[in-house]
Backbone as XML, in Angstrom:
<?xml version="1.0"?>
<chain id="A" units="angstrom">
  <residue number="1" name="UNK">
    <atom name="N" x="4.127" y="-28.279" z="10.235"/>
    <atom name="CA" x="5.082" y="-26.983" z="10.890"/>
    <atom name="C" x="5.997" y="-26.548" z="9.483"/>
  </residue>
  <residue number="2" name="UNK">
    <atom name="N" x="6.344" y="-25.120" z="9.675"/>
    <atom name="CA" x="7.853" y="-25.060" z="8.494"/>
    <atom name="C" x="8.778" y="-24.956" z="8.650"/>
  </residue>
  <residue number="3" name="UNK">
    <atom name="N" x="9.371" y="-25.678" z="7.483"/>
    <atom name="CA" x="10.908" y="-25.326" z="8.387"/>
    <atom name="C" x="11.875" y="-24.323" z="7.734"/>
  </residue>
  <residue number="4" name="UNK">
    <atom name="N" x="12.966" y="-24.317" z="7.735"/>
    <atom name="CA" x="13.884" y="-22.720" z="7.607"/>
    <atom name="C" x="13.322" y="-22.467" z="6.122"/>
  </residue>
  <residue number="5" name="UNK">
    <atom name="N" x="13.220" y="-23.204" z="5.196"/>
    <atom name="CA" x="13.460" y="-22.362" z="4.026"/>
    <atom name="C" x="12.086" y="-21.462" z="3.701"/>
  </residue>
  <residue number="6" name="UNK">
    <atom name="N" x="11.113" y="-22.099" z="4.429"/>
    <atom name="CA" x="9.746" y="-21.807" z="4.299"/>
    <atom name="C" x="10.242" y="-20.031" z="4.994"/>
  </residue>
  <residue number="7" name="UNK">
    <atom name="N" x="10.723" y="-20.218" z="5.816"/>
    <atom name="CA" x="10.792" y="-19.078" z="6.881"/>
    <atom name="C" x="11.729" y="-18.248" z="6.102"/>
  </residue>
  <residue number="8" name="UNK">
    <atom name="N" x="12.357" y="-17.765" z="5.334"/>
    <atom name="CA" x="13.155" y="-17.097" z="4.290"/>
    <atom name="C" x="12.220" y="-16.801" z="2.997"/>
  </residue>
  <residue number="9" name="UNK">
    <atom name="N" x="11.655" y="-17.709" z="3.102"/>
    <atom name="CA" x="10.718" y="-17.140" z="1.469"/>
    <atom name="C" x="9.541" y="-16.538" z="2.102"/>
  </residue>
  <residue number="10" name="UNK">
    <atom name="N" x="8.837" y="-16.546" z="3.112"/>
    <atom name="CA" x="7.853" y="-16.327" z="4.077"/>
    <atom name="C" x="8.466" y="-14.754" z="4.412"/>
  </residue>
  <residue number="11" name="UNK">
    <atom name="N" x="9.640" y="-14.468" z="4.961"/>
    <atom name="CA" x="10.323" y="-12.882" z="5.026"/>
    <atom name="C" x="11.026" y="-12.465" z="3.799"/>
  </residue>
  <residue number="12" name="UNK">
    <atom name="N" x="11.540" y="-12.961" z="2.538"/>
    <atom name="CA" x="12.086" y="-12.333" z="1.650"/>
    <atom name="C" x="10.286" y="-11.705" z="0.754"/>
  </residue>
  <residue number="13" name="UNK">
    <atom name="N" x="9.479" y="-12.550" z="0.750"/>
    <atom name="CA" x="8.035" y="-11.852" z="0.034"/>
    <atom name="C" x="7.213" y="-11.007" z="1.123"/>
  </residue>
  <residue number="14" name="UNK">
    <atom name="N" x="7.392" y="-11.099" z="2.632"/>
    <atom name="CA" x="6.819" y="-10.080" z="3.430"/>
    <atom name="C" x="7.909" y="-8.418" z="3.465"/>
  </residue>
  <residue number="15" name="UNK">
    <atom name="N" x="9.269" y="-8.796" z="3.427"/>
    <atom name="CA" x="9.645" y="-8.157" z="2.889"/>
    <atom name="C" x="9.196" y="-6.941" z="2.083"/>
  </residue>
  <residue number="16" name="UNK">
    <atom name="N" x="9.356" y="-7.669" z="1.258"/>
    <atom name="CA" x="8.815" y="-7.390" z="-0.261"/>
    <atom name="C" x="7.324" y="-6.324" z="-0.406"/>
  </residue>
  <residue number="17" name="UNK">
    <atom name="N" x="6.963" y="-7.305" z="-0.264"/>
    <atom name="CA" x="5.141" y="-6.845" z="0.163"/>
    <atom name="C" x="5.173" y="-5.087" z="0.723"/>
  </residue>
  <residue number="18" name="UNK">
    <atom name="N" x="5.997" y="-5.148" z="2.430"/>
    <atom name="CA" x="6.358" y="-3.978" z="3.119"/>
    <atom name="C" x="6.958" y="-3.021" z="2.388"/>
  </residue>
  <residue number="19" name="UNK">
    <atom name="N" x="8.135" y="-3.093" z="1.147"/>
    <atom name="CA" x="8.650" y="-2.337" z="0.815"/>
    <atom name="C" x="8.010" y="-1.652" z="-0.652"/>
  </residue>
  <residue number="20" name="UNK">
    <atom name="N" x="6.868" y="-2.576" z="-1.088"/>
    <atom name="CA" x="6.071" y="-1.883" z="-1.986"/>
    <atom name="C" x="4.686" y="-0.842" z="-1.308"/>
  </residue>
  <residue number="21" name="UNK">
    <atom name="N" x="4.435" y="-1.300" z="-0.328"/>
    <atom name="CA" x="3.326" y="-0.747" z="-0.036"/>
    <atom name="C" x="3.689" y="1.192" z="0.688"/>
  </residue>
  <residue number="22" name="UNK">
    <atom name="N" x="5.045" y="0.511" z="1.468"/>
    <atom name="CA" x="5.963" y="2.249" z="2.315"/>
    <atom name="C" x="5.718" y="3.140" z="1.211"/>
  </residue>
  <residue number="23" name="UNK">
    <atom name="N" x="6.320" y="2.473" z="-0.068"/>
    <atom name="CA" x="6.557" y="3.269" z="-1.596"/>
    <atom name="C" x="5.608" y="3.932" z="-1.827"/>
  </residue>
  <residue number="24" name="UNK">
    <atom name="N" x="4.364" y="2.920" z="-2.040"/>
    <atom name="CA" x="3.165" y="4.004" z="-2.320"/>
    <atom name="C" x="2.486" y="4.858" z="-1.147"/>
  </residue>
  <residue number="25" name="UNK">
    <atom name="N" x="2.351" y="4.637" z="0.070"/>
    <atom name="CA" x="2.680" y="5.325" z="1.217"/>
    <atom name="C" x="3.309" y="6.282" z="1.280"/>
  </residue>
  <residue number="26" name="UNK">
    <atom name="N" x="4.607" y="6.414" z="0.727"/>
    <atom name="CA" x="5.326" y="7.459" z="0.384"/>
    <atom name="C" x="5.130" y="8.526" z="-0.642"/>
  </residue>
  <residue number="27" name="UNK">
    <atom name="N" x="4.650" y="8.658" z="-1.372"/>
    <atom name="CA" x="4.265" y="8.500" z="-2.940"/>
    <atom name="C" x="3.271" y="9.510" z="-2.241"/>
  </residue>
  <residue number="28" name="UNK">
    <atom name="N" x="2.252" y="9.025" z="-1.924"/>
    <atom name="CA" x="1.162" y="9.976" z="-2.015"/>
    <atom name="C" x="0.725" y="10.505" z="-0.155"/>
  </residue>
  <residue number="29" name="UNK">
    <atom name="N" x="1.870" y="10.114" z="0.829"/>
    <atom name="CA" x="1.856" y="11.661" z="1.549"/>
    <atom name="C" x="2.611" y="12.591" z="1.418"/>
  </residue>
  <residue number="30" name="UNK">
    <atom name="N" x="3.505" y="12.863" z="0.947"/>
    <atom name="CA" x="4.506" y="13.759" z="0.893"/>
    <atom name="C" x="4.669" y="14.110" z="-0.537"/>
  </residue>
  <residue number="31" name="UNK">
    <atom name="N" x="4.718" y="13.754" z="-1.861"/>
    <atom name="CA" x="5.243" y="13.092" z="-2.993"/>
    <atom name="C" x="3.940" y="14.468" z="-3.414"/>
  </residue>
  <residue number="32" name="UNK">
    <atom name="N" x="2.791" y="13.540" z="-3.416"/>
    <atom name="CA" x="1.570" y="14.320" z="-3.954"/>
    <atom name="C" x="1.894" y="16.191" z="-3.450"/>
  </residue>
  <residue number="33" name="UNK">
    <atom name="N" x="1.978" y="15.509" z="-2.573"/>
    <atom name="CA" x="1.242" y="17.286" z="-1.785"/>
    <atom name="C" x="2.655" y="18.026" z="-1.578"/>
  </residue>
  <residue number="34" name="UNK">
    <atom name="N" x="3.804" y="17.788" z="-2.474"/>
    <atom name="CA" x="5.209" y="18.318" z="-2.001"/>
    <atom name="C" x="4.692" y="19.329" z="-3.346"/>
  </residue>
  <residue number="35" name="UNK">
    <atom name="N" x="4.776" y="18.526" z="-4.790"/>
    <atom name="CA" x="3.887" y="18.997" z="-5.245"/>
    <atom name="C" x="2.865" y="19.154" z="-6.503"/>
  </residue>
  <residue number="36" name="UNK">
    <atom name="N" x="2.022" y="19.649" z="-4.824"/>
    <atom name="CA" x="0.525" y="20.228" z="-4.873"/>
    <atom name="C" x="0.177" y="21.513" z="-6.306"/>
  </residue>
  <residue number="37" name="UNK">
    <atom name="N" x="1.359" y="22.014" z="-5.929"/>
    <atom name="CA" x="1.092" y="23.388" z="-6.859"/>
    <atom name="C" x="1.322" y="22.978" z="-8.051"/>
  </residue>
  <residue number="38" name="UNK">
    <atom name="N" x="2.317" y="22.261" z="-8.232"/>
    <atom name="CA" x="2.433" y="21.705" z="-10.031"/>
    <atom name="C" x="0.627" y="21.075" z="-10.321"/>
  </residue>
  <residue number="39" name="UNK">
    <atom name="N" x="0.449" y="20.092" z="-9.566"/>
    <atom name="CA" x="-1.035" y="19.083" z="-9.975"/>
    <atom name="C" x="-2.021" y="20.371" z="-10.125"/>
  </residue>
  <residue number="40" name="UNK">
    <atom name="N" x="-1.767" y="21.106" z="-8.976"/>
    <atom name="CA" x="-3.667" y="22.240" z="-8.971"/>
    <atom name="C" x="-3.415" y="22.870" z="-10.547"/>
  </residue>
  <residue number="41" name="UNK">
    <atom name="N" x="-2.459" y="22.562" z="-11.552"/>
    <atom name="CA" x="-2.773" y="23.005" z="-13.076"/>
    <atom name="C" x="-3.560" y="22.457" z="-13.627"/>
  </residue>
  <residue number="42" name="UNK">
    <atom name="N" x="-3.734" y="20.758" z="-13.121"/>
    <atom name="CA" x="-5.097" y="20.119" z="-14.310"/>
    <atom name="C" x="-6.263" y="19.947" z="-12.656"/>
  </residue>
  <residue number="43" name="UNK">
    <atom name="N" x="-7.280" y="19.425" z="-13.686"/>
    <atom name="CA" x="-8.660" y="19.729" z="-12.543"/>
    <atom name="C" x="-8.762" y="18.128" z="-12.402"/>
  </residue>
  <residue number="44" name="UNK">
    <atom name="N" x="-9.928" y="17.716" z="-11.168"/>
    <atom name="CA" x="-10.585" y="16.902" z="-11.404"/>
    <atom name="C" x="-11.644" y="17.484" z="-10.676"/>
  </residue>
  <residue number="45" name="UNK">
    <atom name="N" x="-12.860" y="16.202" z="-11.265"/>
    <atom name="CA" x="-14.058" y="16.590" z="-10.563"/>
    <atom name="C" x="-13.923" y="18.221" z="-10.931"/>
  </residue>
  <residue number="46" name="UNK">
    <atom name="N" x="-13.288" y="19.235" z="-10.716"/>
    <atom name="CA" x="-13.790" y="20.784" z="-11.290"/>
    <atom name="C" x="-12.910" y="21.427" z="-10.035"/>
  </residue>
  <residue number="47" name="UNK">
    <atom name="N" x="-11.940" y="20.466" z="-9.310"/>
    <atom name="CA" x="-11.352" y="21.307" z="-8.223"/>
    <atom name="C" x="-9.580" y="20.847" z="-8.762"/>
  </residue>
  <residue number="48" name="UNK">
    <atom name="N" x="-9.456" y="21.700" z="-8.411"/>
    <atom name="CA" x="-7.502" y="21.594" z="-8.486"/>
    <atom name="C" x="-7.006" y="19.990" z="-8.147"/>
  </residue>
  <residue number="49" name="UNK">
    <atom name="N" x="-6.198" y="19.335" z="-8.880"/>
    <atom name="CA" x="-5.927" y="18.168" z="-8.815"/>
    <atom name="C" x="-5.036" y="17.987" z="-7.448"/>
  </residue>
  <residue number="50" name="UNK">
    <atom name="N" x="-3.928" y="19.235" z="-7.321"/>
    <atom name="CA" x="-3.229" y="19.364" z="-6.239"/>
    <atom name="C" x="-4.578" y="19.453" z="-4.594"/>
  </residue>
  <residue number="51" name="UNK">
    <atom name="N" x="-5.544" y="19.768" z="-4.763"/>
    <atom name="CA" x="-6.536" y="20.286" z="-3.550"/>
    <atom name="C" x="-7.288" y="19.006" z="-3.472"/>
  </residue>
  <residue number="52" name="UNK">
    <atom name="N" x="-7.805" y="18.354" z="-4.675"/>
    <atom name="CA" x="-8.202" y="17.383" z="-4.326"/>
    <atom name="C" x="-7.249" y="16.087" z="-3.837"/>
  </residue>
  <residue number="53" name="UNK">
    <atom name="N" x="-6.428" y="15.906" z="-4.266"/>
    <atom name="CA" x="-5.539" y="14.316" z="-3.444"/>
    <atom name="C" x="-5.139" y="15.092" z="-2.549"/>
  </residue>
  <residue number="54" name="UNK">
    <atom name="N" x="-5.214" y="16.370" z="-1.603"/>
    <atom name="CA" x="-4.799" y="16.398" z="-0.675"/>
    <atom name="C" x="-6.447" y="16.201" z="0.358"/>
  </residue>
  <residue number="55" name="UNK">
    <atom name="N" x="-7.162" y="16.879" z="-0.088"/>
    <atom name="CA" x="-8.421" y="16.747" z="0.909"/>
    <atom name="C" x="-9.208" y="14.856" z="0.409"/>
  </residue>
  <residue number="56" name="UNK">
    <atom name="N" x="-9.144" y="14.818" z="-0.384"/>
    <atom name="CA" x="-10.026" y="12.953" z="-0.472"/>
    <atom name="C" x="-8.553" y="11.988" z="-1.316"/>
  </residue>
  <residue number="57" name="UNK">
    <atom name="N" x="-8.110" y="12.312" z="-2.263"/>
    <atom name="CA" x="-7.250" y="11.239" z="-3.319"/>
    <atom name="C" x="-6.498" y="10.163" z="-2.607"/>
  </residue>
  <residue number="58" name="UNK">
    <atom name="N" x="-5.507" y="10.763" z="-1.391"/>
    <atom name="CA" x="-4.489" y="9.854" z="-0.331"/>
    <atom name="C" x="-5.129" y="9.327" z="0.812"/>
  </residue>
  <residue number="59" name="UNK">
    <atom name="N" x="-6.827" y="10.214" z="0.744"/>
    <atom name="CA" x="-7.167" y="8.942" z="2.106"/>
    <atom name="C" x="-7.781" y="8.182" z="1.589"/>
  </residue>
  <residue number="60" name="UNK">
    <atom name="N" x="-8.148" y="8.273" z="0.375"/>
    <atom name="CA" x="-9.006" y="6.999" z="-0.252"/>
    <atom name="C" x="-7.258" y="6.093" z="-1.181"/>
  </residue>
  <residue number="61" name="UNK">
    <atom name="N" x="-7.024" y="6.973" z="-1.235"/>
    <atom name="CA" x="-5.534" y="5.747" z="-1.356"/>
    <atom name="C" x="-4.826" y="4.784" z="-0.405"/>
  </residue>
  <residue number="62" name="UNK">
    <atom name="N" x="-5.221" y="5.889" z="0.593"/>
    <atom name="CA" x="-4.181" y="4.836" z="1.582"/>
    <atom name="C" x="-5.692" y="3.574" z="2.813"/>
  </residue>
  <residue number="63" name="UNK">
    <atom name="N" x="-6.645" y="3.634" z="2.705"/>
    <atom name="CA" x="-7.333" y="2.757" z="2.669"/>
    <atom name="C" x="-7.713" y="1.436" z="1.304"/>
  </residue>
  <residue number="64" name="UNK">
    <atom name="N" x="-7.463" y="1.932" z="0.623"/>
    <atom name="CA" x="-7.225" y="1.025" z="-0.284"/>
    <atom name="C" x="-5.949" y="0.121" z="-0.057"/>
  </residue>
  <residue number="65" name="UNK">
    <atom name="N" x="-4.800" y="0.838" z="0.618"/>
    <atom name="CA" x="-3.559" y="0.914" z="0.375"/>
    <atom name="C" x="-3.824" y="-0.309" z="1.508"/>
  </residue>
  <residue number="66" name="UNK">
    <atom name="N" x="-4.957" y="-0.181" z="2.962"/>
    <atom name="CA" x="-4.559" y="-0.900" z="4.044"/>
    <atom name="C" x="-5.436" y="-2.548" z="3.647"/>
  </residue>
  <residue number="67" name="UNK">
    <atom name="N" x="-6.426" y="-2.212" z="2.703"/>
    <atom name="CA" x="-7.010" y="-3.694" z="2.713"/>
    <atom name="C" x="-6.102" y="-4.649" z="1.750"/>
  </residue>
  <residue number="68" name="UNK">
    <atom name="N" x="-5.585" y="-4.098" z="0.986"/>
    <atom name="CA" x="-5.201" y="-4.867" z="-0.118"/>
    <atom name="C" x="-3.531" y="-5.412" z="0.137"/>
  </residue>
  <residue number="69" name="UNK">
    <atom name="N" x="-3.055" y="-4.372" z="1.304"/>
    <atom name="CA" x="-1.519" y="-4.903" z="1.750"/>
    <atom name="C" x="-2.111" y="-6.162" z="3.093"/>
  </residue>
  <residue number="70" name="UNK">
    <atom name="N" x="-3.231" y="-6.419" z="3.713"/>
    <atom name="CA" x="-4.304" y="-7.358" z="4.475"/>
    <atom name="C" x="-3.961" y="-8.392" z="3.073"/>
  </residue>
  <residue number="71" name="UNK">
    <atom name="N" x="-5.187" y="-8.117" z="2.182"/>
    <atom name="CA" x="-4.984" y="-9.037" z="1.517"/>
    <atom name="C" x="-3.613" y="-10.231" z="1.033"/>
  </residue>
  <residue number="72" name="UNK">
    <atom name="N" x="-3.088" y="-9.104" z="0.810"/>
    <atom name="CA" x="-1.454" y="-9.780" z="-0.307"/>
    <atom name="C" x="-1.027" y="-10.223" z="0.706"/>
  </residue>
  <residue number="73" name="UNK">
    <atom name="N" x="-0.856" y="-10.195" z="2.278"/>
    <atom name="CA" x="-0.022" y="-10.481" z="3.406"/>
    <atom name="C" x="-0.383" y="-12.071" z="3.832"/>
  </residue>
  <residue number="74" name="UNK">
    <atom name="N" x="-2.663" y="-11.960" z="3.608"/>
    <atom name="CA" x="-2.509" y="-13.186" z="3.907"/>
    <atom name="C" x="-2.578" y="-14.031" z="3.248"/>
  </residue>
  <residue number="75" name="UNK">
    <atom name="N" x="-2.141" y="-14.098" z="1.676"/>
    <atom name="CA" x="-1.782" y="-14.579" z="0.304"/>
    <atom name="C" x="-0.354" y="-15.382" z="0.759"/>
  </residue>
  <residue number="76" name="UNK">
    <atom name="N" x="0.493" y="-14.298" z="0.878"/>
    <atom name="CA" x="1.687" y="-14.933" z="1.107"/>
    <atom name="C" x="1.434" y="-15.687" z="2.531"/>
  </residue>
  <residue number="77" name="UNK">
    <atom name="N" x="1.113" y="-15.259" z="3.715"/>
    <atom name="CA" x="0.474" y="-16.418" z="4.853"/>
    <atom name="C" x="0.607" y="-17.686" z="4.263"/>
  </residue>
  <residue number="78" name="UNK">
    <atom name="N" x="-0.539" y="-17.360" z="3.639"/>
    <atom name="CA" x="-1.002" y="-19.006" z="3.273"/>
    <atom name="C" x="-0.025" y="-19.642" z="2.179"/>
  </residue>
  <residue number="79" name="UNK">
    <atom name="N" x="0.202" y="-19.608" z="1.603"/>
    <atom name="CA" x="1.194" y="-19.854" z="0.347"/>
    <atom name="C" x="2.438" y="-20.383" z="1.170"/>
  </residue>
  <residue number="80" name="UNK">
    <atom name="N" x="3.327" y="-19.904" z="1.922"/>
    <atom name="CA" x="4.034" y="-19.995" z="2.422"/>
    <atom name="C" x="4.163" y="-21.212" z="4.168"/>
  </residue>
  <residue number="81" name="UNK">
    <atom name="N" x="2.723" y="-21.595" z="4.510"/>
    <atom name="CA" x="1.937" y="-21.965" z="5.548"/>
    <atom name="C" x="2.111" y="-21.421" z="6.404"/>
  </residue>
  <residue number="82" name="UNK">
    <atom name="N" x="2.376" y="-20.694" z="7.068"/>
    <atom name="CA" x="1.822" y="-19.507" z="8.187"/>
    <atom name="C" x="0.845" y="-18.935" z="9.064"/>
  </residue>
  <residue number="83" name="UNK">
    <atom name="N" x="-0.324" y="-19.308" z="8.117"/>
    <atom name="CA" x="-1.804" y="-18.851" z="7.760"/>
    <atom name="C" x="-2.255" y="-19.001" z="9.498"/>
  </residue>
  <residue number="84" name="UNK">
    <atom name="N" x="-3.458" y="-18.217" z="9.797"/>
    <atom name="CA" x="-3.727" y="-18.772" z="11.074"/>
    <atom name="C" x="-4.884" y="-19.678" z="10.714"/>
  </residue>
  <residue number="85" name="UNK">
    <atom name="N" x="-5.629" y="-20.536" z="11.090"/>
    <atom name="CA" x="-6.233" y="-21.181" z="10.874"/>
    <atom name="C" x="-8.119" y="-20.163" z="10.689"/>
  </residue>
  <residue number="86" name="UNK">
    <atom name="N" x="-8.466" y="-20.570" z="9.968"/>
    <atom name="CA" x="-10.410" y="-20.029" z="9.966"/>
    <atom name="C" x="-10.759" y="-20.812" z="10.639"/>
  </residue>
  <residue number="87" name="UNK">
    <atom name="N" x="-11.854" y="-20.094" z="11.614"/>
    <atom name="CA" x="-13.090" y="-21.137" z="12.152"/>
    <atom name="C" x="-13.740" y="-21.238" z="10.797"/>
  </residue>
</chain>
């Protein structure tokens, strides 16, 4: 069983991971689309960058973000002694 300091460490690290994840989500959900017209001055694979990020780039980032978050949270859980047992 984990002690109080493990709970505090686990929560501090989980909260930090949450803020990093939410920041990345915010950037690719709102800021990229907010500045799409400025991004359209550049191109990626022949498409305006703002259009590409709205149509494909943000979705790709979100999928990668989900897997990265799950892996990072699992690592935190294991290091702090709160991991679920593997079968």
